[in-house]
C-alpha beads as a LAMMPS data file, in Angstrom:
LAMMPS data file: protein, C-alpha beads

147 atoms
146 bonds

1 atom types
1 bond types

-500.0 500.0 xlo xhi
-500.0 500.0 ylo yhi
-500.0 500.0 zlo zhi

Masses

1 110.0

Atoms # bond

1 1 1 -455.323 362.092 -358.899
2 1 1 -458.845 360.704 -358.886
3 1 1 -460.710 358.192 -361.037
4 1 1 -462.538 359.941 -363.875
5 1 1 -465.446 357.528 -363.452
6 1 1 -466.050 357.305 -359.692
7 1 1 -463.842 360.130 -358.318
8 1 1 -462.041 357.665 -356.009
9 1 1 -458.525 358.677 -354.954
10 1 1 -455.945 356.777 -357.018
11 1 1 -452.833 355.070 -355.801
12 1 1 -449.620 355.757 -357.688
13 1 1 -449.737 352.246 -359.233
14 1 1 -453.366 352.597 -360.394
15 1 1 -452.602 356.018 -361.853
16 1 1 -449.465 354.817 -363.635
17 1 1 -451.075 351.646 -365.070
18 1 1 -454.125 353.497 -366.315
19 1 1 -452.182 356.398 -367.818
20 1 1 -449.576 354.151 -369.455
21 1 1 -452.142 351.894 -371.115
22 1 1 -455.266 354.041 -371.620
23 1 1 -454.062 357.614 -371.224
24 1 1 -456.787 358.419 -368.683
25 1 1 -456.933 358.258 -364.869
26 1 1 -459.018 355.305 -363.675
27 1 1 -459.167 353.233 -360.506
28 1 1 -458.350 349.541 -360.756
29 1 1 -462.045 348.536 -360.935
30 1 1 -462.869 350.836 -363.862
31 1 1 -459.532 350.138 -365.534
32 1 1 -460.308 346.386 -365.570
33 1 1 -463.874 347.007 -366.841
34 1 1 -462.586 349.191 -369.663
35 1 1 -459.862 346.721 -370.612
36 1 1 -462.543 343.996 -370.953
37 1 1 -464.665 346.292 -373.145
38 1 1 -461.649 347.171 -375.291
39 1 1 -460.755 343.508 -375.715
40 1 1 -464.350 342.464 -376.510
41 1 1 -465.048 345.231 -379.071
42 1 1 -461.542 346.027 -380.309
43 1 1 -462.098 349.580 -379.082
44 1 1 -459.312 352.031 -379.938
45 1 1 -457.592 353.609 -376.912
46 1 1 -458.259 356.990 -378.541
47 1 1 -462.018 356.295 -378.301
48 1 1 -461.614 355.960 -374.526
49 1 1 -459.646 359.200 -374.379
50 1 1 -462.249 361.038 -376.477
51 1 1 -465.073 359.562 -374.386
52 1 1 -463.576 360.994 -371.182
53 1 1 -462.695 364.259 -372.930
54 1 1 -466.354 364.654 -373.910
55 1 1 -467.547 363.692 -370.421
56 1 1 -465.212 366.310 -368.970
57 1 1 -466.805 368.878 -371.314
58 1 1 -470.271 368.079 -369.923
59 1 1 -471.435 365.772 -372.717
60 1 1 -473.115 362.427 -371.937
61 1 1 -471.488 360.082 -374.464
62 1 1 -471.890 356.315 -374.603
63 1 1 -468.877 354.120 -375.274
64 1 1 -469.401 351.104 -377.570
65 1 1 -473.099 351.710 -378.131
66 1 1 -474.998 349.039 -380.107
67 1 1 -476.939 350.734 -382.929
68 1 1 -478.894 347.626 -383.916
69 1 1 -476.418 346.584 -386.579
70 1 1 -472.979 347.099 -385.051
71 1 1 -471.177 348.636 -382.116
72 1 1 -470.382 352.347 -382.482
73 1 1 -467.205 353.622 -380.779
74 1 1 -468.971 356.648 -379.235
75 1 1 -472.591 357.709 -379.482
76 1 1 -474.206 360.923 -378.311
77 1 1 -477.880 360.044 -378.479
78 1 1 -479.189 363.486 -377.495
79 1 1 -478.110 364.866 -380.878
80 1 1 -478.083 361.535 -382.763
81 1 1 -474.344 361.587 -383.383
82 1 1 -472.215 358.482 -383.863
83 1 1 -468.435 358.802 -383.741
84 1 1 -466.140 356.169 -385.216
85 1 1 -462.402 356.269 -384.602
86 1 1 -460.369 355.271 -387.656
87 1 1 -457.159 353.467 -386.819
88 1 1 -456.313 352.021 -390.244
89 1 1 -457.326 354.819 -392.572
90 1 1 -454.069 355.002 -394.536
91 1 1 -454.652 351.806 -396.495
92 1 1 -458.390 351.933 -397.195
93 1 1 -459.638 349.534 -399.853
94 1 1 -462.563 350.084 -402.157
95 1 1 -464.475 347.372 -400.235
96 1 1 -463.927 349.236 -396.957
97 1 1 -464.930 352.537 -398.573
98 1 1 -468.246 351.102 -399.814
99 1 1 -468.877 349.462 -396.412
100 1 1 -468.277 352.818 -394.702
101 1 1 -470.673 354.485 -397.125
102 1 1 -473.359 351.837 -396.500
103 1 1 -472.957 352.222 -392.732
104 1 1 -473.341 355.989 -393.079
105 1 1 -476.483 355.440 -395.178
106 1 1 -478.016 353.178 -392.501
107 1 1 -477.197 355.745 -389.824
108 1 1 -478.808 358.549 -391.839
109 1 1 -481.904 356.430 -392.457
110 1 1 -482.216 356.060 -388.685
111 1 1 -481.740 359.796 -388.169
112 1 1 -478.130 359.577 -386.988
113 1 1 -475.082 361.410 -388.270
114 1 1 -471.843 359.439 -388.298
115 1 1 -468.454 361.094 -388.289
116 1 1 -465.132 359.314 -388.641
117 1 1 -462.101 360.719 -386.850
118 1 1 -458.537 359.514 -387.466
119 1 1 -456.990 358.281 -384.217
120 1 1 -453.944 360.534 -384.616
121 1 1 -456.161 363.618 -384.383
122 1 1 -457.332 362.512 -380.931
123 1 1 -453.828 361.461 -379.910
124 1 1 -452.294 364.866 -380.678
125 1 1 -455.278 367.265 -380.627
126 1 1 -457.727 365.925 -378.035
127 1 1 -458.872 369.332 -376.762
128 1 1 -459.417 370.693 -380.288
129 1 1 -461.260 367.494 -381.268
130 1 1 -463.600 367.829 -378.281
131 1 1 -464.244 371.499 -379.158
132 1 1 -465.025 370.590 -382.771
133 1 1 -467.436 367.865 -381.655
134 1 1 -469.143 370.375 -379.362
135 1 1 -469.565 372.624 -382.420
136 1 1 -471.007 369.738 -384.434
137 1 1 -473.414 369.025 -381.578
138 1 1 -474.545 372.669 -381.589
139 1 1 -475.316 372.420 -385.288
140 1 1 -477.182 369.152 -384.870
141 1 1 -479.204 370.515 -381.920
142 1 1 -480.317 373.435 -384.075
143 1 1 -481.635 371.015 -386.694
144 1 1 -483.399 368.540 -384.390
145 1 1 -487.128 369.060 -384.165
146 1 1 -488.423 369.175 -380.608
147 1 1 -491.154 366.594 -380.068

Bonds

1 1 1 2
2 1 2 3
3 1 3 4
4 1 4 5
5 1 5 6
6 1 6 7
7 1 7 8
8 1 8 9
9 1 9 10
10 1 10 11
11 1 11 12
12 1 12 13
13 1 13 14
14 1 14 15
15 1 15 16
16 1 16 17
17 1 17 18
18 1 18 19
19 1 19 20
20 1 20 21
21 1 21 22
22 1 22 23
23 1 23 24
24 1 24 25
25 1 25 26
26 1 26 27
27 1 27 28
28 1 28 29
29 1 29 30
30 1 30 31
31 1 31 32
32 1 32 33
33 1 33 34
34 1 34 35
35 1 35 36
36 1 36 37
37 1 37 38
38 1 38 39
39 1 39 40
40 1 40 41
41 1 41 42
42 1 42 43
43 1 43 44
44 1 44 45
45 1 45 46
46 1 46 47
47 1 47 48
48 1 48 49
49 1 49 50
50 1 50 51
51 1 51 52
52 1 52 53
53 1 53 54
54 1 54 55
55 1 55 56
56 1 56 57
57 1 57 58
58 1 58 59
59 1 59 60
60 1 60 61
61 1 61 62
62 1 62 63
63 1 63 64
64 1 64 65
65 1 65 66
66 1 66 67
67 1 67 68
68 1 68 69
69 1 69 70
70 1 70 71
71 1 71 72
72 1 72 73
73 1 73 74
74 1 74 75
75 1 75 76
76 1 76 77
77 1 77 78
78 1 78 79
79 1 79 80
80 1 80 81
81 1 81 82
82 1 82 83
83 1 83 84
84 1 84 85
85 1 85 86
86 1 86 87
87 1 87 88
88 1 88 89
89 1 89 90
90 1 90 91
91 1 91 92
92 1 92 93
93 1 93 94
94 1 94 95
95 1 95 96
96 1 96 97
97 1 97 98
98 1 98 99
99 1 99 100
100 1 100 101
101 1 101 102
102 1 102 103
103 1 103 104
104 1 104 105
105 1 105 106
106 1 106 107
107 1 107 108
108 1 108 109
109 1 109 110
110 1 110 111
111 1 111 112
112 1 112 113
113 1 113 114
114 1 114 115
115 1 115 116
116 1 116 117
117 1 117 118
118 1 118 119
119 1 119 120
120 1 120 121
121 1 121 122
122 1 122 123
123 1 123 124
124 1 124 125
125 1 125 126
126 1 126 127
127 1 127 128
128 1 128 129
129 1 129 130
130 1 130 131
131 1 131 132
132 1 132 133
133 1 133 134
134 1 134 135
135 1 135 136
136 1 136 137
137 1 137 138
138 1 138 139
139 1 139 140
140 1 140 141
141 1 141 142
142 1 142 143
143 1 143 144
144 1 144 145
145 1 145 146
146 1 146 147
């Protein structure tokens, strides 16, 4: 049991607290930092789990990245991919739908692709979600022009 961030050996208490609340293994220092970030940005726990799942797969994601207009749950700048985790998708209103569409338009205008993933998919299918994102990244890499 080691911290996913700093590789420090975890005590039983640190491991239990982190796993019970975030679902990932973090030392007390990184656990507290992440809790502050979650509180400040209303970050879904599933975004944290996906972030570490992607890191474990060799990706360099950014958690709560500011895109100039709003904070994005996860960004992978190398392939210009923004990932939003939907937690309240079952009761979407027409106002929310048009806001989502406008946000997607702004992302596309800036060269970014935004995907929205329901939180339950990450909760129950984390490994498959990571593999699908890796496939999306492959497709985006193939379409990015090398400067």
